[in-house]
Backbone as JSON, one array per atom type, in Angstrom:
{
  "sequence": "MKKGIHPQVYLDAKTMCSSCGAVYLIPTTVKVQQVEICSACHPVYTGKYMGLMASGRVDRFRKMAESSKKKQEEVKVIEEKRAKKPAIKKKAKKGEK",
  "N": [[96.19, -82.35, 24.11], [93.27, -81.58, 22.11], [93.5, -82.47, 18.78], [93.36, -80.48, 15.78], [91.7, -78.4, 16.43], [92.66, -76.05, 17.25], [94.08, -72.85, 16.38], [95.98, -72.03, 13.53], [99.33, -70.87, 14.31], [101.3, -68.15, 13.52], [104.76, -67.68, 13.39], [106.16, -65.79, 12.22], [104.85, -63.43, 11.81], [103.6, -60.13, 10.9], [102.97, -57.18, 12.5], [101.95, -53.81, 12.01], [102.23, -50.57, 12.58], [99.87, -48.06, 12.14], [100.18, -45.53, 12.56], [103.08, -44.57, 13.23], [104.35, -46.25, 11.48], [106.0, -48.38, 12.07], [107.18, -51.85, 12.14], [106.63, -54.81, 13.53], [107.59, -58.21, 14.56], [105.49, -60.3, 15.48], [104.44, -63.33, 17.23], [101.57, -64.69, 16.02], [98.16, -65.57, 15.32], [97.35, -64.74, 12.94], [98.42, -63.59, 9.62], [99.21, -61.16, 8.64], [98.8, -58.0, 10.4], [97.55, -55.1, 11.3], [97.77, -52.11, 13.53], [96.51, -49.45, 15.15], [98.11, -47.73, 17.07], [101.05, -47.9, 18.38], [103.61, -49.0, 20.93], [105.77, -47.39, 20.53], [104.68, -45.05, 19.43], [103.03, -44.43, 21.12], [101.58, -41.81, 23.47], [101.71, -42.36, 26.44], [103.71, -43.94, 26.78], [105.95, -42.56, 25.24], [105.96, -39.9, 26.38], [105.16, -37.72, 24.77], [102.79, -35.67, 23.28], [100.73, -36.29, 20.59], [98.15, -35.66, 19.43], [95.02, -33.77, 19.41], [93.96, -32.2, 22.28], [91.45, -33.5, 24.24], [88.61, -32.22, 25.37], [88.0, -32.29, 28.79], [86.17, -33.31, 31.94], [87.09, -31.6, 33.86], [87.97, -29.28, 32.55], [85.93, -28.52, 31.45], [84.32, -27.89, 33.7], [86.13, -25.73, 34.76], [85.59, -23.88, 32.61], [82.8, -23.18, 32.81], [82.64, -22.22, 35.58], [84.2, -20.22, 35.34], [83.01, -18.64, 33.63], [80.61, -18.27, 35.13], [81.63, -16.52, 36.95], [82.1, -14.3, 35.71], [79.6, -13.5, 34.92], [78.38, -13.03, 37.69], [80.18, -10.81, 38.52], [78.97, -9.11, 36.46], [76.38, -8.59, 37.3], [76.71, -7.45, 39.8], [77.69, -5.26, 39.29], [75.41, -4.19, 38.16], [73.61, -3.82, 40.19], [75.23, -1.98, 41.96], [74.69, 0.13, 40.47], [71.95, 0.4, 40.47], [71.72, 0.76, 43.18], [72.72, 3.32, 43.55], [70.84, 5.15, 42.25], [68.26, 7.19, 42.92], [65.3, 6.26, 44.86], [62.17, 5.72, 43.39], [59.23, 6.75, 44.56], [56.19, 5.65, 44.34], [52.73, 6.7, 43.4], [50.39, 6.76, 45.58], [47.06, 5.25, 45.1], [43.65, 6.89, 44.65], [41.81, 6.41, 47.44], [43.46, 4.44, 48.87], [45.9, 4.1, 51.4]],
  "CA": [[95.27, -81.27, 23.65], [92.85, -82.23, 21.1], [94.01, -82.09, 17.4], [92.59, -79.99, 14.62], [90.63, -77.29, 17.08], [93.35, -75.07, 17.64], [94.28, -72.24, 14.9], [97.61, -71.97, 13.32], [100.07, -69.78, 15.03], [102.56, -67.6, 12.53], [105.85, -67.25, 14.05], [106.88, -64.7, 11.42], [103.75, -62.71, 11.42], [103.91, -58.82, 10.73], [102.1, -56.29, 13.21], [102.44, -52.78, 11.42], [101.53, -49.45, 13.27], [99.67, -47.24, 11.2], [100.76, -43.98, 13.01], [104.53, -44.42, 13.03], [104.81, -47.15, 10.54], [106.86, -49.28, 12.77], [106.73, -53.23, 11.81], [106.98, -55.89, 14.38], [107.46, -59.52, 14.1], [104.98, -60.97, 16.72], [103.67, -64.57, 16.86], [100.04, -64.73, 16.22], [97.08, -66.36, 14.39], [96.99, -63.69, 11.87], [99.75, -63.45, 8.98], [99.53, -59.74, 8.72], [97.84, -57.39, 11.19], [97.65, -53.34, 11.58], [97.26, -51.39, 14.76], [96.36, -47.8, 15.13], [99.06, -47.05, 17.85], [101.85, -48.77, 19.14], [104.47, -48.38, 22.08], [106.85, -46.6, 19.83], [104.34, -43.83, 19.16], [101.88, -43.86, 22.31], [101.91, -40.95, 24.36], [102.14, -42.94, 27.71], [105.18, -44.39, 26.79], [106.87, -41.73, 24.8], [105.88, -38.82, 27.14], [104.99, -36.61, 23.92], [101.2, -35.88, 22.99], [100.53, -35.82, 19.45], [97.14, -35.3, 18.8], [94.26, -32.67, 19.89], [93.5, -32.64, 23.54], [89.73, -33.49, 24.43], [88.03, -31.43, 26.81], [87.39, -33.04, 30.03], [85.2, -32.57, 32.91], [87.85, -30.52, 34.92], [88.26, -28.32, 31.63], [84.49, -27.78, 31.32], [84.02, -26.98, 35.2], [86.72, -24.4, 34.86], [85.2, -22.82, 31.7], [81.59, -22.94, 33.31], [83.06, -21.69, 36.69], [84.79, -18.54, 34.78], [81.6, -17.77, 33.18], [79.72, -17.85, 36.32], [82.04, -15.31, 37.73], [81.95, -12.88, 34.98], [77.92, -13.02, 35.1], [78.36, -12.55, 38.98], [80.36, -9.48, 38.49], [78.19, -8.26, 35.95], [75.09, -8.66, 38.23], [76.98, -6.92, 40.92], [77.84, -3.81, 38.61], [74.08, -3.78, 37.88], [73.29, -3.77, 41.4], [75.49, -1.11, 42.56], [74.03, 1.04, 39.67], [70.7, 0.42, 41.21], [71.69, 1.52, 44.49], [73.1, 4.81, 43.44], [69.89, 5.8, 41.81], [67.37, 7.41, 44.09], [64.33, 5.35, 44.82], [61.04, 6.46, 42.7], [58.08, 6.71, 45.27], [54.92, 5.69, 43.6], [51.98, 7.63, 44.0], [49.13, 5.95, 45.99], [45.83, 5.49, 44.32], [42.62, 7.16, 45.69], [41.32, 5.31, 48.56], [44.44, 3.77, 49.54], [46.45, 5.06, 52.38]],
  "C": [[94.56, -81.69, 22.58], [93.53, -81.56, 19.63], [93.13, -81.47, 16.49], [91.68, -78.59, 15.11], [91.55, -76.06, 17.19], [94.0, -74.3, 16.41], [95.86, -72.17, 14.86], [98.19, -70.73, 13.89], [101.59, -69.52, 13.91], [103.51, -67.09, 13.44], [106.23, -65.79, 13.54], [105.81, -63.59, 10.97], [104.12, -61.07, 11.66], [103.02, -58.17, 11.41], [102.75, -54.75, 12.62], [101.67, -51.66, 12.39], [101.18, -48.49, 12.1], [99.93, -45.78, 11.32], [102.25, -43.74, 12.8], [105.01, -45.05, 11.96], [105.9, -48.11, 10.83], [106.4, -50.85, 12.44], [107.46, -54.05, 12.91], [106.75, -57.18, 14.03], [106.88, -60.07, 15.38], [104.18, -62.33, 16.45], [102.13, -64.36, 17.17], [99.1, -65.5, 15.26], [96.8, -65.43, 13.14], [98.23, -63.47, 11.15], [100.13, -61.89, 9.18], [98.47, -58.91, 9.63], [98.32, -55.63, 11.18], [97.01, -53.0, 12.78], [97.24, -49.89, 14.7], [97.63, -47.14, 15.64], [99.68, -48.06, 18.33], [102.79, -48.24, 20.34], [105.46, -47.56, 21.43], [106.35, -45.27, 19.85], [103.26, -43.36, 20.19], [102.42, -42.98, 23.02], [102.36, -41.32, 26.08], [103.36, -43.41, 27.65], [106.35, -43.51, 26.41], [106.97, -40.24, 25.47], [105.53, -37.42, 26.12], [103.41, -36.83, 23.44], [101.34, -35.47, 21.68], [99.34, -35.55, 18.59], [96.4, -34.2, 19.66], [93.68, -33.16, 21.17], [91.87, -32.46, 23.6], [89.31, -32.92, 25.58], [87.61, -32.1, 27.74], [86.41, -32.26, 30.93], [86.08, -31.39, 33.59], [87.79, -28.93, 33.92], [86.84, -27.65, 31.62], [84.01, -27.11, 32.67], [84.68, -25.62, 35.07], [86.09, -23.4, 34.16], [83.83, -22.32, 32.33], [81.97, -21.89, 34.76], [83.52, -19.76, 36.28], [83.5, -17.74, 34.19], [80.68, -17.39, 33.99], [80.35, -16.75, 37.02], [82.08, -14.24, 36.97], [80.43, -12.41, 35.24], [77.77, -12.31, 36.46], [78.9, -11.04, 39.09], [79.85, -8.41, 37.69], [77.01, -7.92, 36.54], [75.37, -7.55, 39.55], [77.14, -5.31, 40.51], [76.22, -3.25, 38.82], [73.52, -3.28, 39.05], [73.81, -2.57, 42.01], [74.84, 0.21, 41.88], [72.5, 1.41, 40.14], [70.74, 0.97, 42.34], [72.03, 2.83, 44.54], [72.01, 5.64, 42.93], [68.68, 6.29, 42.83], [66.12, 6.64, 43.79], [63.33, 6.05, 44.33], [59.86, 6.04, 43.57], [56.62, 6.61, 44.32], [53.6, 6.05, 44.27], [50.57, 6.58, 44.39], [47.84, 6.51, 45.34], [44.74, 6.14, 45.27], [42.13, 6.22, 46.33], [42.13, 4.44, 49.2], [45.4, 4.61, 50.39], [47.93, 4.56, 52.11]]
}
């Protein structure tokens, strides 16, 4: 290996989690670094969910399907009301049969 081209590795480097405050000593090229989430507080590793759930495609689809179903029910009620009313015959104009 060539000398002088490789970065210095700090064996006692600190890595701090900004979510839970955990401190890890991990060899790295930076003396102190900060991460947003670590394995101690990440929901995949802990099984606990800490934040707001973002609405995904499935949720949006279900919401849209529910609103569509309500709209169809409203249209059905309107059509039933129309069917109950007697049909109004239009008067023919003069000259038409």
